[in-house]
N, C-alpha and C positions, 0 to 999 in steps of 0.2 A: 350382113355386109355393113361395114362401118364407114361413116362419112368423115372425111378429113376437113372439108371446107365448111366452116360454121357461119356462112352467110345466111342468116335466118330472119331477115327482114324483107317483107313483101309477100304477096300472094303467089303461090307456086304455079308454074306452068305444067307441073306434073299431073295436074288434074286432067289434061288431055291425053294421058297415057291410056292405051286400049284396055289395060287391065281393069279400069273402072267400069267400062262398058260391059266387059265380060262378067265382072262381079255382079252388076245389076241384072244381067241376063240370067246368071246362075241363081241369084236370089229369087227371081220370079219363078223359075222352073221348080226350085226346091219348095217354095211356098205352095205351088199348085200340087206337086206330088204328095207332100205331107198332108195337105187338106183333103185330097181325094182319098188317101189311105184311111184317115180317121173318119171320113164321111162314110166310107164303105163299112168300116168297123161298127159305126153307130147303127147303120141300117141292119146289119147282120146280128149285132148284139140285141137290139130290141126285138128283132124277129124271133130269135131264140128265146128271149125272155117271155114273149107273148105265147110261145109254144109250150114252154115248160112251167111257167109261173101261174099261180092261181089268182094273182092280183089283177092281171090285165090279159086280154086275149088278142089274138090276131083277128082282123087286120089292123085294129086300133094301135097295137104296139108298133107295127110296121110303119104306120102313118107318123107316129111320134119320131121314129128313127129317121124318116125322110125329112121331117121338119128340122130336127137337130142337124142333120147333114146339110140341109139348105142354109142354115145359120152359119155353119162353118165355112161354106163356100162363099157366102155374102161377105163375111169378115175378111176372108182371104182376098177377094176381088177388091174390096175397099182399100186394103193395105197396098195392093199392087197399084191401083189407080192413084192413091195418095202419093206414093213415091214418084210415079211417072209425072204427075201433075205439079210437083213441087218445083219452084223456080229458083234461079240463082239471084241473090241480092246481097248488098253490102249494108253493114250497120255498125253499131257500137254497143258495148256492154253498158247499159244505163243504170242498173241497180242490182244489188244482191241482198238476200234476206234469209234469215234462219228463223224457224218457228218451232217451239217446243209444243208438242201435242200429246193428247191422251185418247186412247180408244179401248173399247171393251173387246175381249176375246172370250167367246163362250166355249167352255169345255163340255158342257152338257146343256140340256134345255133350260136348266135353272142356274147352273154354276158358271161363273165367269171370273176373269181377272182383268185388271187394268194394265195396259202396256204404254210406257212412255216411248215416244219416237220424235225425231227431229226431221223437219222438211227443209231442204236446202233449195233455194230458188235463185236462178240467175235470169235477169230480164235483159233482152237484147232489143234495141230499137232500130228498125230499118231506116234507111235514108228517106223513105217515104213517110215515116212517122208511126208505122205499125209496130206494136210491141209483141215480141215473142218470148215465151218463158220456157225454161227447162227446170223441171222439178225432180228431185231425188229424195227418197226417204233413207235416213241413216247412212248416207253416203255423200261425203263432202268433197269427193275427188274433183268433179267439174267445178264446184263452188270455189275451190282453191286455185284451180287452173286458170279460170277467167277472172280478170280484174276490171273494176269499173274504169271505163275509158278505153279499154281494148278495142281496137278496130277489128272487125270480123267479117268473114264472107260465108254466107250460107250457100252450099252447093246443091243445086237442084238435082233430083234423081237419087242423090245419096242421102239427102235430108240431114246433113251434118255441117258443123261450123269449123272454119279454119281461121286461126289468129293471123293477123298481119305481121306482128312482131313476136317472134319466138326466140329472140336472142338471149333472153334471161331464163328460158325454160330448161329443165333437165329431162322432161318427158314430152312426148307428143302423141296425140290420139290419131289412130287410123281413121280417115274420113270414109272408108268403106265399111269396115266391120266394127269400128269403135274401140278396138283394143288399145291399151296403153303401151307405148314403146319408149325405149331409151332414145333421147334426142339425137344421139350419134348414129342411129340406124338409118338406113335409106329405104328399107322395105319393111312392111308389117310382119312381125314374127308369126302371126296367125293366118292371114289371108294372102300375104306376099304382094299386096298392092303397094305402089310407091307411097311414101310418106310425104305429105305436102309441106315442103320447106325449100 
């Protein structure tokens, strides 16, 4: 669907669309389903490894499987709680930075090579003074999208940012799934949530 009205200044009321609540609910469910599946696979996998391997025996292998499954579950619950606990707040893009870095990549125990990479950082200062940073390696998409001085709103539950003034943009990011869309579209091409404009 293509938008004809290009009034793109202001925070969007579309954030109240029920599609966002449904997206958050679906994300929670899929996170739990996926985590339960890989946790079961970990327990079964280590159980079989303990039964057929000469390196480790059951029940020790089964215990290891349960520990790894527990770690998966803890990470999933942390992510769910983190999203649910995030608050809505306003702020401004305060700084942007690029850093060229170098790191080792090991091909074997002794052989390695050096890899160049760039870290793109966008710092956003909330109206209360707290600084939040977004970092991406070798991807300058968000770095180019946000400009110093841009007024932004962080949407709690979605953990994403909306620009106040989108009038000069040719693209817009979905605040639900993060996909990049043409600014003329009204709904995200990936998750079909309304675009906030």
